[in-house]
NUDOPA-694281 format. One record per residue (C-alpha): z, x, y. Coordinates in steps of 0.1 Angstrom, whole numbers, plus 5000, padded with zeros to 4 digits. Layout:
BEGIN
ZXY
...
This chain:
BEGIN
512250955254
510050645259
507850485232
504550645243
506050995245
507850955212
504650855194
502751135211
505251385198
505151245163
501351245161
501051575178
498651455204
498751455242
500651165258
497651035279
495650975247
498450765232
498850585265
495150495264
495150385228
498250155235
496550005265
493449925245
495449775216
497349565242
494049445256
493049315222
490849595210
490749665173
491249995156
487650025144
486349955179
488650205196
487850475170
484150425172
483350325208
486250445230
486450815220
486450925257
489550725265
491550835234
490251185231
488651105198
491650965179
490350855144
491050535126
493850695105
495650825136
495150495153
496550295123
499650525123
499950475161
499650095157
502350085130
504750315148
504250115181
505149795163
508349955148
509550105181
508849795201
510949595175
513649855179
513649815217
513849445214
516749465190
518449725212
518349475241
519949205219
522749445208
523549565243
523649205256
525949105228
528449385233
528249345271
529048975267
532149065247
533349295275
533449605252
530349805264
531650145275
529350405291
529650625260
528750335236
525850235259
524550585259
524850605220
522950275217
520250385241
519850715221
519650545187
516150625173
516250415141
517150055133
519650185108
521650385133
521450105158
522949865133
525650115124
526650135161
526649755164
528549685132
532149685148
530949435174
528749215153
530148855150
531548815115
533648585094
537448595098
538248905077
541649025064
541549285091
541149015118
544048825104
546149135105
545149185142
546148825149
549548905133
550049185158
549549475134
546749665152
549449875170
550949975138
547650085123
546650285154
550150445157
550050565121
546650705125
547350885158
551050995157
551951275133
555651215136
555850865123
557050755089
555050455076
557950255061
560250295091
557550225117
556349915099
559849765103
559149725140
556249495134
557749225112
556748865121
557648605095
555848335115
552548525111
553148605074
554548955079
557848915062
558549285053
557349635057
555049615027
553249315043
553049495076
551549815059
549149605039
547749445071
547649785089
545649925059
543149645062
542649725099
542150095092
539850035062
537649835085
537950105112
536850375087
533950165074
532650085109
532650445122
528850495128
529050875127
531050875094
528850615078
525650805087
527151135073
528250965041
524950785037
522951115039
525351285016
524951014990
521151024994
521151404987
523751404959
523751054944
522450974910
521050634899
521850534864
520350264842
521350124808
520049834788
521749504789
523349434756
521149214734
518049274755
516649574736
513849394719
512849154747
512849444771
511049704749
508649794777
511549934797
512950144768
512350464787
515150344809
517650224784
519750534789
518550694821
519850884851
518151074879
518851204914
518150914937
516351124962
513751254937
512950924919
509150864923
507750534935
506450404902
509750484884
511950324911
509850004910
510049994872
513850024874
514149734899
511749524879
513749594848
516949474866
515149164880
514049064845
517649104832
516949404810
518549684829
521849744847
521649984876
524450174891
524650454918
527050744912
528250954941
526951264922
526151404888
529851504886
531051174899
534751274903
533951584923
531451394945
533951114952
536551384962
533951534986
533451195002
537151135006
537351475022
534751385046
536651075057
539951275059
538351545080
536651285103
540151145113
542151475110
544351365082
546251675069
549951765064
551651485084
554351235072
551850945074
549151125055
550151025020
549850655029
546750725050
544950915022
545650614999
544050405026
541050635027
540650594989
540650224992
538350225021
535850435001
536150224970
536249874986
534349905019
532150225022
530750294987
529549944979
527949915013
526250255011
525150194975
523349884987
521850075017
520550354994
519050114969
517349944998
516150285011
514850374977
513050044974
511550065008
510250415002
508950314968
507250004982
505650205011
504250454986
503050184963
501250014992
499750345003
498450404968
497050044965
495450075000
493750404990
492450264957
491149954975
489350165000
487650364972
486650054954
485249884985
483350184994
481950234959
478150284957
476149964959
473249904935
471249764964
468949474969
467649444933
467349114914
470349114890
471448924860
475248884858
476848834824
480348704821
481248774784
482948524761
483248444724
483948084716
483047964751
479848164752
478348424776
477748284811
474548424827
473548404864
470448554881
470648634918
467948784940
468149094961
470148904988
472648754963
471048414963
471548224931
468248164912
469248034878
472148004853
472547974815
475147974788
474448174756
476248184723
475348514706
478848584692
481048404666
481448124658
477848014667
476248364662
472948264681
472048634685
468248614684
468048294704
470248454731
468048764732
464948544737
466648344764
467648654783
464248814780
462648494794
465148494823
464448854831
460748814829
460648494850
462748644879
461749014875
465349114869
466049494872
469749514866
472149364840
475749344853
478149294824
481849194830
484349414813
486649144800
486948984765
483749034744
482349284769
481449544743
479849284721
477849164751
477049524761
475449564726
473449244732
472149394765
471349724748
469249544722
467549344749
466549664766
465349824733
463249524723
461749484758
461149814774
458349664795
461049484815
462449814829
466049694827
469149894832
472649774822
475949844840
479549744829
481249594860
484949534866
485549164867
489049194882
489548894905
486348724894
488348424880
490348404912
487148384932
485648124908
488447884914
488747944951
487847714979
485347974992
483447974958
483347594959
481847614994
479347884985
478347734951
479247364953
477047244926
477947514901
480547484873
483547704878
482847894846
479448004858
480648124893
482248434877
478848544864
477448514900
480348714914
479848994887
476149024896
476849024933
479649284931
477149524914
474649474942
477249524970
480949564960
482149544996
480349225004
481649044973
485149184970
486149075005
485948724991
488948784969
492548824980
492949204979
496049214957
494149014931
491649294926
494149484905
493949844917
497649884927
500949964909
503649704909
501849514937
503749194929
507049364934
506549494969
506949325003
504049095003
503849075041
503649455044
501149465015
498849205030
498949375064
498049715050
495349585027
493749375054
493649685076
491849875048
489249605044
488649585081
488149965083
485749965053
483649675066
483249815100
482550165087
479650035067
478449765091
477349415084
473949245082
474248965106
471648755089
472848775053
476648815056
478948545044
481748415066
484248595043
482648925052
482148845088
485748765094
486649135089
484249255116
486049385146
486949095170
485848815147
488248545134
487748315104
486648035128
484148245147
482748385114
482148025102
480647935136
478148235132
477148115098
476647755109
474647865140
472448085117
471947795093
470947555122
468847795143
467448045118
468048425116
469248605146
466548805164
468648995188
472349085191
472348915225
471848585207
475448605195
476548495229
475048155221
477448105192
480247845202
483548015213
482148365211
482848515245
482248845262
485349015249
484548925213
480949035218
482149365230
484349415200
481849295173
478349375184
478249735174
479249665139
476649385133
473149485123
469849285127
467149435104
463549375115
464749215147
463149215181
465049525193
465049835171
468449945182
469949625169
469649765134
471750065143
475450135151
474550205188
476549955208
474549735232
476649855261
475150205254
471550105253
471050235288
471850585274
468950555250
466650425277
467550725298
466550955268
463250765264
462450805301
463351175300
461351245268
458451005274
458750875239
458750515226
461850395208
460050375175
458850735178
462450845185
464250665157
464350885126
462851185143
465651425132
464051745143
463251625178
466651455182
468451775172
466651965199
468051745226
471151855246
473651575245
475351685277
472251615297
472651235291
476351195298
477651005328
480950865342
481050595315
479550765284
480851115277
479851375252
481451215221
479550885226
476151055234
476551285204
477250975182
474150805196
471851095188
473251115153
472750745148
469150755161
468451025135
469650795106
470050445120
472350215101
473250495077
475550385049
478650605043
478850505007
477750734979
474550704957
474750444929
475550584895
476850434863
478850554833
477350564798
479850434772
479750564737
478050294716
480050374685
483350314703
484249954710
487949924701
491150124701
490750174663
487450364670
489150634690
490050974676
491951254692
489551524705
486751274711
484751344743
483851034763
482450924796
484250654817
484850504851
488150554871
489550204876
492950294893
494650604907
498450624909
500850904918
501250994882
497551004872
494350804869
493350514846
489950534831
487750254815
486150404784
484850074771
487549964747
489249684767
492249904775
492150174802
493250514792
495650724813
494751074825
498251204834
498351414866
499051724845
495751654826
493451594856
492351954861
492752304849
494452384882
497652244896
497251894911
499751764936
497851444945
495551274920
493351154948
492351514955
490551504922
489451154915
489150814932
488450454919
484850414909
484250774899
482350844867
484251114848
484151304815
487351284794
488651384761
491051164739
494451324735
496451054717
496050684708
499150454704
497550144688
500949954687
501649994724
497849984733
498150314751
495450594754
496250944766
493151124780
492451464796
489951594820
490751954813
487952164799
489952294770
492151994763
493651974728
494751664710
498451594711
500651684681
502051384662
505151244680
508551274664
510550954658
511950824690
515550914697
517950614695
519150464728
521950664743
520651004730
517851084755
518551384777
517651424813
517351724835
520551874849
521051804886
521652074912
525252204916
527451984939
528552144971
532252074974
533452205007
534851875018
536351824984
538252144989
539352035023
540851715009
542551904980
544252135006
545351825026
546851664995
548751984986
550351995020
551951655014
């Protein structure tokens, strides 16, 4: 099966659609462009399907490239048989391909190789194949003192090394044992002696074991981090009943090579045991740990990507003048006013909190700032001193109702990263680093997407163990999420920063900067066609980018919509047919819904595109993000000590993991709503109930002040947790019993041993 057909089968879509998508990707088209403007060619594949296709295409092409290298290598050695070539061509995973290549891979001079050089390969193969041979007697025919084979024992030791390598390099056997271990193996952890106190955060794993195939992502990454920090020792067991599981594995090897009831079998079965212990089990343990890590990392990256998407597509407050407050105690509260477009108007540093306690002076300064610039929103960072600053804002609103202010607590995750970045220095060159954070806080309330794209995605802090996963894979996944979000919303060509523009379909960092410089030198863009005047922006880039760039109040009304310039002739045909002006048509939902899309299709633009055009004309430039809404934190709750079990609160979801959701309730430490407490009904995936940015009602279940942990519930009838009993000492924790081990191969080996 070729790559196109395989992907089509895996995605469950017709092969021609996959072929078309692959051709477009190879031509340089982006996923957002294909999903939005090439539906006719792909049969309407959406961005999720196209991302899966793109990822799978890369994997299978890497597999094909590696397959060619493997075939060339074995062919050059003169060992490529038709059967082996067929097996290599049929290998559908990189793991299987490497299993097949292992016997032929160039390697260091092993003990098995030394034994072959001493002429002992014949002895090894004879003992394996001939049931009538006695090992001791046969070995006497292979003595060679000049090569270090002085007696039968040395000859048999060399033959054993050859057979052990032979067993360990049998692809079918290795594959079978690997899957058996994955299904039946148990991963155990124990604390490194003397690390109990330093590694207290890993105490749940000080005496731990669990079936490796069922370990969830967050637990696996916690175990690996514990080992990396020198707190935990990890070990894989062949099964819950380790002895029985190992016997089953030995039986599998014995059955594979037909070892049963022959004179040579006692010696051969001892060889099998050593092959398992020295060669196979250590290698397979490493393979399975890697498999567990890769699966855990893939899931962690998926979770991070989904949370990032939810955060980027959070509701924007819109183009309202905003005062950003970056809280602080000794260093003061940094304030920055930005207008509706995010342009910085004024900054100040206030000292309302200890040690200076300039409360009234700070209120007066804030009131004057708000009055002078007609501020409508107060954006308060949620870091240190946020609740104290929130109370300052509340008193400002109470003292000056005529200002019509509203306050919002904003996540400042990544604000410090932005403040010290080269981009911040470029955008705000004359502003002190400490004040840039306040500007970022204000802007991210106005438009989270436009501001958060300026920060490296993994610094935003909505993932789990993001620093432990493959950073290349993480970056690739998160960049794809940002690209999809930016293009789903669209970008105002005349206000967007270079940081935002670089995520627009087809635009690079260089082209984005060229657009900004062109705009600065020539004034706002009046038409999309003017993009062609930007240095190095050619026809292909224009095709990819134009539909996602908006020009509000420009010379052409359609330039403010998601209708691609290439499809303007379709709209012109509609105008001629209906006799209406473009401004009469845009927004006229009742009339547009009365039109038959099929009447305006042609060879180039089919029904999907025309349908999209009519929908876009009804609500041009529509924003897919939800309506802006904020949470109201309980004024009497500012710290962990203020929380009481049973207390109802409102909060904002900051992060969603596979085991639940973290919620900011305004006490500097997010509480956890465990997956079992998210709903009165069973929840399999927390994202089916909540997403980052949601405003939710919760109830406090339990507060652990020492560990700074808060347990919350979203169930309607949630009850506070009962007091916890004293923790059991290390070594006494119990884990769930594993499934019964299936021992058919163990029985086979037992019978073989009885026949000796």
